[in-house]
N, C-alpha and C positions, 0 to 999 in steps of 0.2 A: 504494500500500500504506499502511496506517495502522499506527502503533505502538500496541500495547495494553499495558495493565498488568494484572498479576495481580489477580484478584478474582472475586467471584461473577457469574454471568450474570444480567443483568436480564431479567425476564420479558416485558416488553412490546416488546422490540426485534426487528425482523425483519431488518435489514440487518447484515451482518457484514463484517469485514475481517481480513486476516492480521496476526499480530504479526511484526515483523521478526525475522529469525534472529540479528541481532547484538544484540538486547536482552538484558541480563544476567538470568539466572535468579536465584532467591533464594540459591542456594549458590555463586554466582560463575561458574557454567558458562554456556555459550552457551544462550540460550533456545530452546525448541522451537517449531515453527510451530503456532499454534493460531488459532482464530477469536476475534474480538472483536466487540462490538456497537458502536453509535454512540458511546456514552459512554466507550469504550475498555476496558470491563471484559472480562476474559478468559472465554471459554467453555471447555468441555471440548474436548480434542482430538477430531477427528472419529471416530477409531477407537474411542473409548470410548463414543460415543453408542449407546444401545440401539436396535435396530431394532424397528419396530412390525410387528405381524402382524394379519391379519383374523381375527376370531372370529365364528362364527355363534351368535347368542343366541336362545333361546326363553324368554320370560318369561311366567309365568302369574300372574294376579292374581285375587282373589276378595273378595267382601264383600256388604254388604246389597243387596237388590234396588234397581235404579235403572232408570227408564224408558229403553227402547232408544234413543229419539232423543238423549237426553242422553249416553249411552255412546258412540253413534256420533259425535256432534259432538266430544266430547273426544278420541276416538281419531284423528279426522281432523285436529284441531288438532295433536296429538302428531306425526302424520305430517308435517305442514308444518314443525314445529319441529325434527324429527329426520330429516335427509335420508336416512339409511341404512335407514329403516324399510321392510321388504319387505311384510309383510302383518299385519293384525290381524283376529282373529276374536273375536266377542263375543256375550254373552247378557246377560240382565238382572242376573245376579249373578257373572259371571266373564268373563275375557278372556284371550286368548293373543296375544302380540306376538312377531313374528320379525324380526330385523334383523341387519345386520353391524356390528360394532364394531371399531375399530382401537385396539389396545392393545399394550403391550410384552410382556405375558405373561398367562397365564390368571387370575392373581390380580387384575391390574388390570382385565381385561375383566369379571370377575365383580363386582368392586366398583362399576364404572361401571353395570353392568346393574342391580344391586340398588338403586342410587340413582335410576334413571330415572323410575319411577312417582312417587315422592315429590317429586322436584325439579320435575316437570312438572305435578303435581296442580293447583296453583292457576292457573298460566299457561295450561294447556290445558283447564281445567274438567273434569278427570278425577274419577270417583267416589272416595269415601274408602275404597278397597279396599287390601288388603295383598298383598304378594308371597307366593305360596304355592308357587311352583315356579320353578326356574331350571336351564337347560341351557346350557353353554358348551362349544363344540367348535371346534377349529381348522379352517381351510379345507380342508386335506387330508383330515381325518377326515370332514367334511361330504360332500365329493365321493366319497370311498371308500364311504361308506354308501349314497349314491344309486346308485353304479355296481353295488353288490352287491344292490340291491333292498330295502334296509331303511333304517331311520332316518327322519328327518323328510322328508315329500314336499316337492318344490320349492314355493317360495312362489308358486304360481300359482293364481288370478290375484292380482296385486299390488294392494294397497289394503286397505280396511276393509270386512269382510263379516261378516254374522251367522253363527253356527254352523249 
C-alpha cells in the first residue's frame, strides 16, 4: 500500500494505490481511504466517481455536393478511427452516422457527438459539411423502441453504405 497526499488527480496516470487510513486529514481527523496515482496525488473516493452509460447516437450531416467515392472513403476512415461506429449511410450531399457513445450523462454524450464530425474532418478526410440533426437516447430507450416496433431500425448491416 502506498501513502498518498491530498491533491488533484493527474490525468495521465493509470495505476492507483490506496492512501493509508492512518494518514492525517486536513482537519486532524483520520484520513479516509481513497485512490492515489503514481505520483501520490489523491483521486476522488470511488463512491463519488460518476458512472458512465451507453448512449445511442444518430448524427446527421449535410453540405455541398461531394463525389460519392470521397464521402465513402472519409466515412470508412471515420469508422476506423471511431471503434463504436455501427453504420453510416451517405449520399453526395448528406450522411447519417449511428454509433454508441459512452458518457456520464446525456449532456456529455450530446457534446461529444456534436464535436465528432468537426474533430475528424481533417484526419478522416470528411467533406466540409455541418451537423444538421442529432438524436441521443439511452440504451434502455433504444431497446424499448425496438421491442415496440418503432424508433431507429437496428444498424444492420454494419458498415458504410449508400442511401
